[in-house]
N, C-alpha and C positions, 0 to 999 in steps of 0.2 A: 506495501500499501501503497498514495504517494505521501511526503508528508507537507503536509500547507507551505514551507519555505520551495516547495519542490513544480510550487502549480502553482500558472498566473490564471486567476481569471479579466478573461477578457472576452467584450462582447461581442456574437453569434457574429456578430458582421464583418468584424475586423478580424475572422480566421479562418470565411466565404464568403461567397457570392449568399447572398439572399434578394428572387431575385419571386413574381406573383409570376400565372400566367396568361396566358391572352384569354378573354371572357369569348362565353360564346355566346355568337348573335346572329340577328334569322339573315342577312346578306353573306357570316360565313358558313353557317348550315353550306350556301348554294350554291359556294361562289366559288373562283381560278387557284389553282393553287391546288388543290385536296387532298391532305399527311394524313396521315395519322396519331392516335392527343392522345395523354393522357387523363384516366382522375379521379374520385372519390371509389369510383367507383374498381378502376385496377389495381387500387397501393391498402397493403393491408401486412400487417407488422411482418415483418422484417418479408414481405416478400410479393412480387410486382404478377396479378392473373394477367393473360395478356389474351386470356376466357374472350374478352366484349370490350374489343380496340373501337372507337369512335373513329371522321373522320371531322372536320370541316375548315379553311383557305386560311395557306399562308406562303403570305410570297417568301421568294429568296431572306427576304432581311429579315423575316418574323424567326425563318428556320433559322439562322444563325444566333438571334434571340434568346428565340420558347425553346430549341433540336438540344439533345440530351446529351448525356455522353457516363460513360460507363465509370464510374462513384458517385454522379450527383447522390442527393441522399432528397426523395420527395419527403412529402410530411404535408397530412387529410389538416387541409384553410378548415373545411365547417363541419358540424356531422354535429346531428340534433340530438345525436348520447354522447352529453360539455365526456366524453371519460373518456370519449373518442379520438373528442381533437390529438391534432399533432400527432397522429398513426404515420412510421413513417418506413421504409424498403431504400435498400439504395437498388439505382439504377445497372442494369451488369447487358446491356443488351447491345445490340451496333451505333457511335459515333452519329450522330442527325434523326437513328430509325423515327424513333419517333417521336412528337410535342410534349406543352402536357396544357393545362385551361388554369384559364382562376381560381378552382376551387385545390389545387395542389399548391404548396410553394415549397422550390428548387433548392436549396442550397447545396452549393456548390465547396469544397474541405478544397485551402491554397495548398500550397507544399508543403505547411506547417501542424496536416491533422490528415490524418489518415483517415478513409468515409467508413472505416469499422467500428471505429473505436468513437465519430464521435453521432454512428445510432445507436452506437452501445447507451451514453452517457441520453439523445433523446430519448429511447426505449424507457430508459428510466426517472427521466422526468415526466415522461405522461404520468412512468406506475404514482409516480411523488404524490402526484396535481397537478405538477405546476405550471404545465397547458391551461391548465383545465382550470388555475387558480387567476392568468390571465388575459380568457377568452374575451366576449365583448357575447353579451349570453342575449341571447336574443328565442325565434322559433329554431333556429339557428346555429350554433359557437361556432366564434370563426376568432380564429387562434391573428390573425396580423399576421402579414409581414415586417412590418416594425416594428409589433411589437414579443415577434420572436429575435427576430435582429435584435434587440437591448439585453435580452437576458447576456448573464455572467456567462461560458462556456472556460469552462474548469483545462486550460490551452495542458501539459503536460512536454516536457521530454518526443521523440519519436521512439527510439527504443521500451519508454517506459509502459508506452499506447501498445505497442508489436506484444509487447510481453500482458499488458489488460485484454489481451486482446486475442492470442494466444492460447487466452488459460479460459475467458472465454466459453471459446470456440471450442477445448473439450470439454469443458458439460455439457453441449447445446446438441456432439455427437452422443457422450451415450440419448442427449434424452429423445435425437431422433432415431433412436438402434426400439426403444422403450415403446417409443407414440410407431413404429413401423412394426413390433409385435400386437401392437393392442390393435392395428387397421387387419393384419393378418386370424384376427383372432375373431373381431369382428365382422370379417366377412364369411367367420368357418360360421359364424351363429343365424348370420341372416337364412346358406345354404338353409342353415335342420330347417328354421324357424319358418321360411318357406315348404320345403319336405313337411312339414309336424300342424300343417294347418292348410294345404292346402283344397282346395271342395266345399272348405266349408261358409255355411249359408254366414252371411257382412249384414249386421242390423246399421242400430244406427251406435252414436256416442255417448249420445244425448237417457235412452233405454238404460244407459246406467247410475248415470248421474244422480243426485241425486239431489244437488246446490253449486252452481255456478255457471257458464265460468262467473267467473270477480274478477271485474282485475282488479291490479295492483295498486301502492296510494304513487304523486305522486306530490317530491315537497324540491324546495326548489336547490341549487347550491351551498345559500349560506348555511343551511336545515344541517349538513352534513359536517362531521367533524368526528376528535376520537375519544367521545364520551354521543354515550345516547341509545340505539336499539338498532342488531347487528337487525343488515338490509339485506336478501335479494334481488340484485341484478342480471341485468340479459350476461357478462361477461362471468355472472357463481358458478358456471353449471356448464358441462358441456350436452351433457343430455347423457338419459341413462342412471349411474342411480351416482350420489351424490352428499359428499360430506354437507352441511350447512351453516357446523361450528367452529373456524379459524376461516380469517379472511374473508372476511365479509368487511366490507363499510360501513360504520355509526352513521342514525342520524336522530335525533329532536326528534322528537313523537310526543302524543296527547294521548293519555289513558285511555280512553275515546278507540282514538288512531290505536291504536294496539292492537284493541279490541277489536276492531272491523278490521283490519289486514293482516292478527299473529295466527303465524300459519301452528300446523294441527297433526301430526304424523300422520303418511297417506293421503295429505294431501296431494294431488295433480298439481303442476305446474309444467302450462307450458308458453312459453311467448309468444309474446303478441306480434312485436314490434322486431326485428334483427333486422338484416343484411337475408337477400331473397335466396342463402343456402338453408340459410343457418333459422327464422321464424321457424314459430309451429316447434322446434325442440321441447323436447318434455323430461318432467324430473319424476320423481315421491319421493314427499320428505320424510327425510330418520328419524334419527331421533336427535330432539334437539335439548342444548343444554340454558335457553334460556327465554325469553319471549325475537320472538323472530319474525317481519314480515317481506313483504314482498311488491317490487319500487313495481308501475304504472306498463311496460315494458310490457309484463306477459296477465296470461289468465289461472285461477285457484279454480280448483274443478274439488268437489266429495262423493267421489261412489260411494252407487249403494256394497252390503259392501254381499251383500245375499245374493252379489249378479254380479261381482267385480270382486279379484285379487287384486289392489295393487300396484304390488312387483311383476302383474298376470302386462295391467295396463301400462304400465313406465315400460317394457317390451314390444309391448304392440304398437305404441305410439312410436321410437324408435324402429322402426319397420321402413319398406320398402312404399306401401297400402296410403298408408296413413300420412307419410311423406308427401308421396305423386302426389297427393288430394290440398294438403295443408301447399303447395308450390300450387298449385290450378286454382286456387282460392284467392291467393295468394295475390293485394290490390301493391302494387308499389311505384313507391315516390322516391327522387333519384336513386342514391344508394340503397333510400331501405323498402321494403315486404313488411304488409301489416297480413295477421289475420281476424278477421273478429268474432264474437258468440255467436252468428248462426253457423261461421262453415267449423269450430270445434265440437257445438251437438250434434251436423252432420256426417261428419269422421265414417267410416267404414269402420267396423266391430263387430267383432267371433261372434258367432251364431252361440258361445257351447256356457255350461255350467264354472262353476270357479272351483269342483274335484276336477272337471275332465282341464281344466286353467292351471291350480295349482299340477298336473300328471303334464303338462308339456316343459314351466317352470321344472319341474324335477328331472326331464330327461336333457336341458336345455343346464342341466346345472354344472356339473363338470367346466364347459367356456367357462359361464359365467363367474365364476367361484374366481381362472384363473388370470378373468377381466375384475373383477374387482383388486383383487394381488396384484394387480399391473400399471394400471391408476391412482392406485396408492403408493407404486414405487413412484411413476409419475412426483403423483401430488409433493413430494420428499426430495424429488432431485430439482423438482420449481425451486419448492421450497432454501433451497441447502443452493442456487442458485443468484433465488433474490439478497439473501442475505453476503454472498460473495459479490454478489455488483455494486453493488453499497459499500459492503469493506471494501475495493478496488475503487471503486468511483471516491466515492465516500471523499473530505476536502476542507 
């Protein structure tokens, strides 16, 4: 870890170029010089998704200004979800192959900064709420190029930057191995599920629900802090088995709000608003160590115990048919998609009794147990990685 004396705190704009992208306009949509550009929907934490790339008109001069080079870092300038503002990734493509829109900020580091080190700093800033703290908060939160450029960057020597990047990359490689193993188990389980549920009559999810879907609570950013009630947010779970007894943000609530939005074991939580590929992701609440609520970007259902086993509901909602149902029913807006209570009630659900549901779960138990072990190992590694990054980048 570097000492304070080895770190120079320099405004971001002084260690690289900070630039907003080109604004999309009606004329640029159909103008000459159509060229592919990247936008918020393409930039995720640590990766750039090129599966859906748009084009607009760029002159030769604009391509010079807005063209991307390997090592450029793109950050989400605006997001509906405040915690996602500043989400970043390094561009690794060919020079000039893509330009970028003004929903993104480009940081082009100078010779004193490694792109991988800068991105590690930006990831930490987002996780710590640094970007959320300076963002302009309207219906869509904006980071702002000037505000971003004024942040004090921890400038270290290049050898120290390389050492930090190497350590982080080593842990990330372990994380990747476990993630691939989880993916393989998920594919195995999906095949088993399809085989066991083939030919079963499907009714509606509404038939097994006795309460909900109920939207969660919305609280402004000022209500969040070190004290208060834990709140489950869209980034608190991946889908499938989840642990809500650690790593949750806390929010200041009244006793009435806790009563209205308090979770209980067996509750089914379904993402109402998320990115298109994650909307509808679901989990079942297990043991809670203290009162815990859920945010407005998700819905809560309580199922009828005589008709549905919560673990089976969780398994089913994570399978192919419900995911397809939510994708078809989702309403899109910018980089987000949303579903509503009717979409959840209309979701197909197998017409089988709880005994058969339990029998299916028993047959899947071996794979399920291994999945939980892998997820637990991944959670421990990510917790270790967070502490390690805090030690490496702290100053």
